[in-house]
mmCIF file of the C-alpha atoms, coordinates in Angstrom:
data_MODEL
# 
_entry.id   MODEL 
# 
loop_
_atom_site.group_PDB 
_atom_site.id 
_atom_site.type_symbol 
_atom_site.label_atom_id 
_atom_site.label_alt_id 
_atom_site.label_comp_id 
_atom_site.label_asym_id 
_atom_site.label_entity_id 
_atom_site.label_seq_id 
_atom_site.pdbx_PDB_ins_code 
_atom_site.Cartn_x 
_atom_site.Cartn_y 
_atom_site.Cartn_z 
_atom_site.occupancy 
_atom_site.B_iso_or_equiv 
_atom_site.pdbx_formal_charge 
_atom_site.auth_seq_id 
_atom_site.auth_comp_id 
_atom_site.auth_asym_id 
_atom_site.auth_atom_id 
_atom_site.pdbx_PDB_model_num 
ATOM 1   C CA . UNK A 1 1   ? 7.598   1.935   -13.028 1.00 0.00 ? 1   UNK A CA 1 
ATOM 2   C CA . UNK A 1 2   ? 7.673   0.010   -9.743  1.00 0.00 ? 2   UNK A CA 1 
ATOM 3   C CA . UNK A 1 3   ? 6.418   0.755   -6.232  1.00 0.00 ? 3   UNK A CA 1 
ATOM 4   C CA . UNK A 1 4   ? 4.953   -1.053  -3.237  1.00 0.00 ? 4   UNK A CA 1 
ATOM 5   C CA . UNK A 1 5   ? 1.312   -0.719  -2.136  1.00 0.00 ? 5   UNK A CA 1 
ATOM 6   C CA . UNK A 1 6   ? 1.186   2.915   -3.243  1.00 0.00 ? 6   UNK A CA 1 
ATOM 7   C CA . UNK A 1 7   ? -2.419  2.791   -4.497  1.00 0.00 ? 7   UNK A CA 1 
ATOM 8   C CA . UNK A 1 8   ? -3.699  1.593   -1.129  1.00 0.00 ? 8   UNK A CA 1 
ATOM 9   C CA . UNK A 1 9   ? -2.851  5.001   0.349   1.00 0.00 ? 9   UNK A CA 1 
ATOM 10  C CA . UNK A 1 10  ? -5.662  6.590   -1.687  1.00 0.00 ? 10  UNK A CA 1 
ATOM 11  C CA . UNK A 1 11  ? -9.469  6.378   -1.577  1.00 0.00 ? 11  UNK A CA 1 
ATOM 12  C CA . UNK A 1 12  ? -11.066 4.901   -4.702  1.00 0.00 ? 12  UNK A CA 1 
ATOM 13  C CA . UNK A 1 13  ? -11.816 8.160   -6.508  1.00 0.00 ? 13  UNK A CA 1 
ATOM 14  C CA . UNK A 1 14  ? -8.172  9.174   -6.074  1.00 0.00 ? 14  UNK A CA 1 
ATOM 15  C CA . UNK A 1 15  ? -6.805  5.779   -7.198  1.00 0.00 ? 15  UNK A CA 1 
ATOM 16  C CA . UNK A 1 16  ? -8.015  6.343   -10.754 1.00 0.00 ? 16  UNK A CA 1 
ATOM 17  C CA . UNK A 1 17  ? -6.374  9.788   -10.850 1.00 0.00 ? 17  UNK A CA 1 
ATOM 18  C CA . UNK A 1 18  ? -3.097  8.345   -9.540  1.00 0.00 ? 18  UNK A CA 1 
ATOM 19  C CA . UNK A 1 19  ? -3.132  5.624   -12.210 1.00 0.00 ? 19  UNK A CA 1 
ATOM 20  C CA . UNK A 1 20  ? -3.943  8.190   -14.899 1.00 0.00 ? 20  UNK A CA 1 
ATOM 21  C CA . UNK A 1 21  ? -0.804  10.053  -13.795 1.00 0.00 ? 21  UNK A CA 1 
ATOM 22  C CA . UNK A 1 22  ? 1.224   6.828   -13.890 1.00 0.00 ? 22  UNK A CA 1 
ATOM 23  C CA . UNK A 1 23  ? -0.173  6.105   -17.356 1.00 0.00 ? 23  UNK A CA 1 
ATOM 24  C CA . UNK A 1 24  ? 0.984   9.534   -18.541 1.00 0.00 ? 24  UNK A CA 1 
ATOM 25  C CA . UNK A 1 25  ? 4.531   8.795   -17.413 1.00 0.00 ? 25  UNK A CA 1 
ATOM 26  C CA . UNK A 1 26  ? 4.856   5.386   -19.096 1.00 0.00 ? 26  UNK A CA 1 
ATOM 27  C CA . UNK A 1 27  ? 6.645   5.104   -22.418 1.00 0.00 ? 27  UNK A CA 1 
ATOM 28  C CA . UNK A 1 28  ? 5.125   2.996   -25.182 1.00 0.00 ? 28  UNK A CA 1 
ATOM 29  C CA . UNK A 1 29  ? 5.437   -0.624  -24.005 1.00 0.00 ? 29  UNK A CA 1 
ATOM 30  C CA . UNK A 1 30  ? 6.024   0.499   -20.419 1.00 0.00 ? 30  UNK A CA 1 
ATOM 31  C CA . UNK A 1 31  ? 4.610   -1.464  -17.476 1.00 0.00 ? 31  UNK A CA 1 
ATOM 32  C CA . UNK A 1 32  ? 3.531   -0.458  -13.976 1.00 0.00 ? 32  UNK A CA 1 
ATOM 33  C CA . UNK A 1 33  ? 4.361   -3.079  -11.315 1.00 0.00 ? 33  UNK A CA 1 
ATOM 34  C CA . UNK A 1 34  ? 3.056   -2.823  -7.765  1.00 0.00 ? 34  UNK A CA 1 
ATOM 35  C CA . UNK A 1 35  ? 1.289   -4.526  -4.900  1.00 0.00 ? 35  UNK A CA 1 
ATOM 36  C CA . UNK A 1 36  ? -2.037  -3.683  -3.285  1.00 0.00 ? 36  UNK A CA 1 
ATOM 37  C CA . UNK A 1 37  ? -3.653  -4.798  -0.067  1.00 0.00 ? 37  UNK A CA 1 
ATOM 38  C CA . UNK A 1 38  ? -6.950  -6.584  -0.672  1.00 0.00 ? 38  UNK A CA 1 
ATOM 39  C CA . UNK A 1 39  ? -9.703  -7.676  1.658   1.00 0.00 ? 39  UNK A CA 1 
ATOM 40  C CA . UNK A 1 40  ? -13.157 -9.098  1.240   1.00 0.00 ? 40  UNK A CA 1 
ATOM 41  C CA . UNK A 1 41  ? -14.227 -6.728  4.042   1.00 0.00 ? 41  UNK A CA 1 
ATOM 42  C CA . UNK A 1 42  ? -13.320 -3.597  2.080   1.00 0.00 ? 42  UNK A CA 1 
ATOM 43  C CA . UNK A 1 43  ? -15.906 -1.137  0.887   1.00 0.00 ? 43  UNK A CA 1 
ATOM 44  C CA . UNK A 1 44  ? -17.035 -1.607  -2.716  1.00 0.00 ? 44  UNK A CA 1 
ATOM 45  C CA . UNK A 1 45  ? -15.609 0.562   -5.464  1.00 0.00 ? 45  UNK A CA 1 
ATOM 46  C CA . UNK A 1 46  ? -16.229 4.196   -4.632  1.00 0.00 ? 46  UNK A CA 1 
ATOM 47  C CA . UNK A 1 47  ? -15.897 3.623   -0.899  1.00 0.00 ? 47  UNK A CA 1 
ATOM 48  C CA . UNK A 1 48  ? -13.906 5.947   1.343   1.00 0.00 ? 48  UNK A CA 1 
ATOM 49  C CA . UNK A 1 49  ? -13.569 3.778   4.453   1.00 0.00 ? 49  UNK A CA 1 
ATOM 50  C CA . UNK A 1 50  ? -9.932  3.420   5.355   1.00 0.00 ? 50  UNK A CA 1 
ATOM 51  C CA . UNK A 1 51  ? -8.409  0.688   7.462   1.00 0.00 ? 51  UNK A CA 1 
ATOM 52  C CA . UNK A 1 52  ? -5.996  1.066   10.356  1.00 0.00 ? 52  UNK A CA 1 
ATOM 53  C CA . UNK A 1 53  ? -4.339  -1.645  12.399  1.00 0.00 ? 53  UNK A CA 1 
ATOM 54  C CA . UNK A 1 54  ? -5.619  -2.233  15.919  1.00 0.00 ? 54  UNK A CA 1 
ATOM 55  C CA . UNK A 1 55  ? -3.696  -0.894  18.934  1.00 0.00 ? 55  UNK A CA 1 
ATOM 56  C CA . UNK A 1 56  ? -1.849  -4.174  19.508  1.00 0.00 ? 56  UNK A CA 1 
ATOM 57  C CA . UNK A 1 57  ? -0.558  -4.281  15.933  1.00 0.00 ? 57  UNK A CA 1 
ATOM 58  C CA . UNK A 1 58  ? 0.418   -0.615  16.097  1.00 0.00 ? 58  UNK A CA 1 
ATOM 59  C CA . UNK A 1 59  ? 2.438   -1.291  19.265  1.00 0.00 ? 59  UNK A CA 1 
ATOM 60  C CA . UNK A 1 60  ? 4.071   -4.306  17.579  1.00 0.00 ? 60  UNK A CA 1 
ATOM 61  C CA . UNK A 1 61  ? 5.209   -2.084  14.703  1.00 0.00 ? 61  UNK A CA 1 
ATOM 62  C CA . UNK A 1 62  ? 6.709   0.479   17.095  1.00 0.00 ? 62  UNK A CA 1 
ATOM 63  C CA . UNK A 1 63  ? 8.484   -2.274  19.055  1.00 0.00 ? 63  UNK A CA 1 
ATOM 64  C CA . UNK A 1 64  ? 9.981   -3.680  15.848  1.00 0.00 ? 64  UNK A CA 1 
ATOM 65  C CA . UNK A 1 65  ? 11.147  -0.222  14.723  1.00 0.00 ? 65  UNK A CA 1 
ATOM 66  C CA . UNK A 1 66  ? 12.850  0.416   18.062  1.00 0.00 ? 66  UNK A CA 1 
ATOM 67  C CA . UNK A 1 67  ? 14.397  -3.085  18.145  1.00 0.00 ? 67  UNK A CA 1 
ATOM 68  C CA . UNK A 1 68  ? 15.723  -2.691  14.609  1.00 0.00 ? 68  UNK A CA 1 
ATOM 69  C CA . UNK A 1 69  ? 17.208  0.710   15.499  1.00 0.00 ? 69  UNK A CA 1 
ATOM 70  C CA . UNK A 1 70  ? 19.078  -0.882  18.413  1.00 0.00 ? 70  UNK A CA 1 
ATOM 71  C CA . UNK A 1 71  ? 20.084  -3.916  16.320  1.00 0.00 ? 71  UNK A CA 1 
ATOM 72  C CA . UNK A 1 72  ? 21.781  -1.806  13.641  1.00 0.00 ? 72  UNK A CA 1 
ATOM 73  C CA . UNK A 1 73  ? 23.557  0.317   16.231  1.00 0.00 ? 73  UNK A CA 1 
ATOM 74  C CA . UNK A 1 74  ? 21.459  3.412   15.735  1.00 0.00 ? 74  UNK A CA 1 
ATOM 75  C CA . UNK A 1 75  ? 21.251  5.892   12.906  1.00 0.00 ? 75  UNK A CA 1 
ATOM 76  C CA . UNK A 1 76  ? 23.334  9.076   12.952  1.00 0.00 ? 76  UNK A CA 1 
ATOM 77  C CA . UNK A 1 77  ? 21.202  12.085  13.782  1.00 0.00 ? 77  UNK A CA 1 
ATOM 78  C CA . UNK A 1 78  ? 18.376  10.110  15.441  1.00 0.00 ? 78  UNK A CA 1 
ATOM 79  C CA . UNK A 1 79  ? 17.821  9.122   19.038  1.00 0.00 ? 79  UNK A CA 1 
ATOM 80  C CA . UNK A 1 80  ? 15.941  6.065   20.215  1.00 0.00 ? 80  UNK A CA 1 
ATOM 81  C CA . UNK A 1 81  ? 13.164  8.352   21.473  1.00 0.00 ? 81  UNK A CA 1 
ATOM 82  C CA . UNK A 1 82  ? 12.865  10.054  18.060  1.00 0.00 ? 82  UNK A CA 1 
ATOM 83  C CA . UNK A 1 83  ? 12.597  6.718   16.263  1.00 0.00 ? 83  UNK A CA 1 
ATOM 84  C CA . UNK A 1 84  ? 9.871   5.619   18.668  1.00 0.00 ? 84  UNK A CA 1 
ATOM 85  C CA . UNK A 1 85  ? 8.004   8.915   18.212  1.00 0.00 ? 85  UNK A CA 1 
ATOM 86  C CA . UNK A 1 86  ? 8.246   8.717   14.406  1.00 0.00 ? 86  UNK A CA 1 
ATOM 87  C CA . UNK A 1 87  ? 7.038   5.093   14.387  1.00 0.00 ? 87  UNK A CA 1 
ATOM 88  C CA . UNK A 1 88  ? 4.095   5.977   16.650  1.00 0.00 ? 88  UNK A CA 1 
ATOM 89  C CA . UNK A 1 89  ? 3.185   8.953   14.451  1.00 0.00 ? 89  UNK A CA 1 
ATOM 90  C CA . UNK A 1 90  ? 3.328   6.783   11.344  1.00 0.00 ? 90  UNK A CA 1 
ATOM 91  C CA . UNK A 1 91  ? 1.027   4.172   12.850  1.00 0.00 ? 91  UNK A CA 1 
ATOM 92  C CA . UNK A 1 92  ? -1.449  6.848   14.009  1.00 0.00 ? 92  UNK A CA 1 
ATOM 93  C CA . UNK A 1 93  ? -1.617  8.409   10.563  1.00 0.00 ? 93  UNK A CA 1 
ATOM 94  C CA . UNK A 1 94  ? -1.185  5.419   8.218   1.00 0.00 ? 94  UNK A CA 1 
ATOM 95  C CA . UNK A 1 95  ? -4.504  4.513   6.607   1.00 0.00 ? 95  UNK A CA 1 
ATOM 96  C CA . UNK A 1 96  ? -4.935  1.751   4.052   1.00 0.00 ? 96  UNK A CA 1 
ATOM 97  C CA . UNK A 1 97  ? -7.697  1.915   1.468   1.00 0.00 ? 97  UNK A CA 1 
ATOM 98  C CA . UNK A 1 98  ? -7.718  -1.742  0.533   1.00 0.00 ? 98  UNK A CA 1 
ATOM 99  C CA . UNK A 1 99  ? -9.198  -3.134  -2.632  1.00 0.00 ? 99  UNK A CA 1 
ATOM 100 C CA . UNK A 1 100 ? -12.184 -5.424  -2.117  1.00 0.00 ? 100 UNK A CA 1 
ATOM 101 C CA . UNK A 1 101 ? -10.855 -7.995  -4.595  1.00 0.00 ? 101 UNK A CA 1 
ATOM 102 C CA . UNK A 1 102 ? -8.709  -8.461  -7.680  1.00 0.00 ? 102 UNK A CA 1 
ATOM 103 C CA . UNK A 1 103 ? -11.850 -7.616  -9.669  1.00 0.00 ? 103 UNK A CA 1 
ATOM 104 C CA . UNK A 1 104 ? -12.063 -4.295  -7.802  1.00 0.00 ? 104 UNK A CA 1 
ATOM 105 C CA . UNK A 1 105 ? -8.403  -3.597  -8.665  1.00 0.00 ? 105 UNK A CA 1 
ATOM 106 C CA . UNK A 1 106 ? -9.104  -4.506  -12.297 1.00 0.00 ? 106 UNK A CA 1 
ATOM 107 C CA . UNK A 1 107 ? -12.053 -2.082  -12.377 1.00 0.00 ? 107 UNK A CA 1 
ATOM 108 C CA . UNK A 1 108 ? -9.925  0.776   -11.048 1.00 0.00 ? 108 UNK A CA 1 
ATOM 109 C CA . UNK A 1 109 ? -7.111  0.008   -13.515 1.00 0.00 ? 109 UNK A CA 1 
ATOM 110 C CA . UNK A 1 110 ? -9.541  -0.111  -16.443 1.00 0.00 ? 110 UNK A CA 1 
ATOM 111 C CA . UNK A 1 111 ? -11.185 3.154   -15.338 1.00 0.00 ? 111 UNK A CA 1 
ATOM 112 C CA . UNK A 1 112 ? -7.751  4.780   -15.638 1.00 0.00 ? 112 UNK A CA 1 
ATOM 113 C CA . UNK A 1 113 ? -7.364  3.634   -19.239 1.00 0.00 ? 113 UNK A CA 1 
ATOM 114 C CA . UNK A 1 114 ? -4.858  0.905   -18.457 1.00 0.00 ? 114 UNK A CA 1 
ATOM 115 C CA . UNK A 1 115 ? -5.108  -2.892  -18.657 1.00 0.00 ? 115 UNK A CA 1 
ATOM 116 C CA . UNK A 1 116 ? -4.249  -5.473  -15.992 1.00 0.00 ? 116 UNK A CA 1 
ATOM 117 C CA . UNK A 1 117 ? -1.783  -7.884  -17.612 1.00 0.00 ? 117 UNK A CA 1 
ATOM 118 C CA . UNK A 1 118 ? -0.887  -10.114 -14.652 1.00 0.00 ? 118 UNK A CA 1 
ATOM 119 C CA . UNK A 1 119 ? -1.776  -10.610 -11.001 1.00 0.00 ? 119 UNK A CA 1 
ATOM 120 C CA . UNK A 1 120 ? -1.006  -12.967 -8.127  1.00 0.00 ? 120 UNK A CA 1 
ATOM 121 C CA . UNK A 1 121 ? -2.465  -12.989 -4.607  1.00 0.00 ? 121 UNK A CA 1 
ATOM 122 C CA . UNK A 1 122 ? -0.177  -13.827 -1.692  1.00 0.00 ? 122 UNK A CA 1 
ATOM 123 C CA . UNK A 1 123 ? -0.243  -13.450 2.086   1.00 0.00 ? 123 UNK A CA 1 
ATOM 124 C CA . UNK A 1 124 ? 2.363   -10.830 2.922   1.00 0.00 ? 124 UNK A CA 1 
ATOM 125 C CA . UNK A 1 125 ? 3.715   -9.391  6.147   1.00 0.00 ? 125 UNK A CA 1 
ATOM 126 C CA . UNK A 1 126 ? 2.980   -5.680  5.944   1.00 0.00 ? 126 UNK A CA 1 
ATOM 127 C CA . UNK A 1 127 ? 4.166   -3.011  8.319   1.00 0.00 ? 127 UNK A CA 1 
ATOM 128 C CA . UNK A 1 128 ? 1.949   -4.230  11.151  1.00 0.00 ? 128 UNK A CA 1 
ATOM 129 C CA . UNK A 1 129 ? 0.279   -7.497  10.184  1.00 0.00 ? 129 UNK A CA 1 
ATOM 130 C CA . UNK A 1 130 ? -0.077  -10.293 7.670   1.00 0.00 ? 130 UNK A CA 1 
ATOM 131 C CA . UNK A 1 131 ? -2.721  -9.687  5.041   1.00 0.00 ? 131 UNK A CA 1 
ATOM 132 C CA . UNK A 1 132 ? -3.515  -10.641 1.474   1.00 0.00 ? 132 UNK A CA 1 
ATOM 133 C CA . UNK A 1 133 ? -1.824  -8.547  -1.172  1.00 0.00 ? 133 UNK A CA 1 
ATOM 134 C CA . UNK A 1 134 ? -2.104  -8.768  -4.925  1.00 0.00 ? 134 UNK A CA 1 
ATOM 135 C CA . UNK A 1 135 ? 1.097   -8.394  -6.912  1.00 0.00 ? 135 UNK A CA 1 
ATOM 136 C CA . UNK A 1 136 ? 0.117   -6.929  -10.258 1.00 0.00 ? 136 UNK A CA 1 
ATOM 137 C CA . UNK A 1 137 ? 1.319   -5.545  -13.563 1.00 0.00 ? 137 UNK A CA 1 
ATOM 138 C CA . UNK A 1 138 ? -0.609  -3.228  -15.832 1.00 0.00 ? 138 UNK A CA 1 
ATOM 139 C CA . UNK A 1 139 ? 0.135   -1.398  -19.055 1.00 0.00 ? 139 UNK A CA 1 
ATOM 140 C CA . UNK A 1 140 ? -1.328  1.077   -21.469 1.00 0.00 ? 140 UNK A CA 1 
ATOM 141 C CA . UNK A 1 141 ? -4.654  -0.108  -22.862 1.00 0.00 ? 141 UNK A CA 1 
# 
């Protein structure tokens, strides 16, 4: 199973439940591959403090969405104004519950009954800014 930064949309107590659900969907020998935003400034395990980009980064995201819409010649069924409105709504509502460290990620994975089998930290351009992400793989314990 593969996705991108899905776990960072959930507070810590929910992350374990999400991974338990993932675990229940994996076949024997199956692997879950994903990324997760990490930050030394994140709350410790159990924290509920979410992170949102500052107003400048939010505006940058909206500008990029609008520019991309124009660059591709539009999308049938959507106006430029709708794309801008949707991008602004996304940036107002998008909250990231970053992991404090790879160790924090490992703790959450282990609490779900899975095992971290590989990880790599890299600086990645997210939707509104560059930040450290961990690319990881985990499997049934």
